[in-house]
C-alpha positions in Angstrom: 0.0 0.0 0.0 1.5 3.3 -1.0 1.5 6.4 1.1 -1.0 8.2 -1.2 -3.5 5.3 -1.0 -3.1 5.3 2.8 -3.9 9.0 3.1 -6.8 8.7 0.7 -8.3 5.9 2.8 -7.7 7.9 6.0 -9.5 10.9 4.4 -12.4 8.8 3.4 -12.6 7.4 6.9 -12.5 10.9 8.5 -15.2 12.2 6.2 -17.4 9.3 7.2 -16.8 10.0 10.9 -17.5 13.7 10.5 -20.7 12.9 8.6 -21.9 10.6 11.3 -21.1 13.0 14.1 -22.9 15.8 12.2 -25.9 13.6 11.8 -25.9 12.7 15.5 -25.6 16.4 16.5 -28.5 17.3 14.2 -30.6 14.5 15.6 -29.7 15.6 19.2 -30.6 19.2 18.5 -33.9 18.2 16.9 -35.0 16.0 19.9 -33.8 18.5 22.6 
C-alpha cells in the first residue's frame, strides 16, 4: 500500500466520521 493510498483511505474514513457526528448532533438538536 502506497502512502498516497493510505492517506486517501484515512481521508475517506475521517469524512465518514464527520458525517456521522454531524448527523448525531443534528438528531440531538432536533430532539432536545
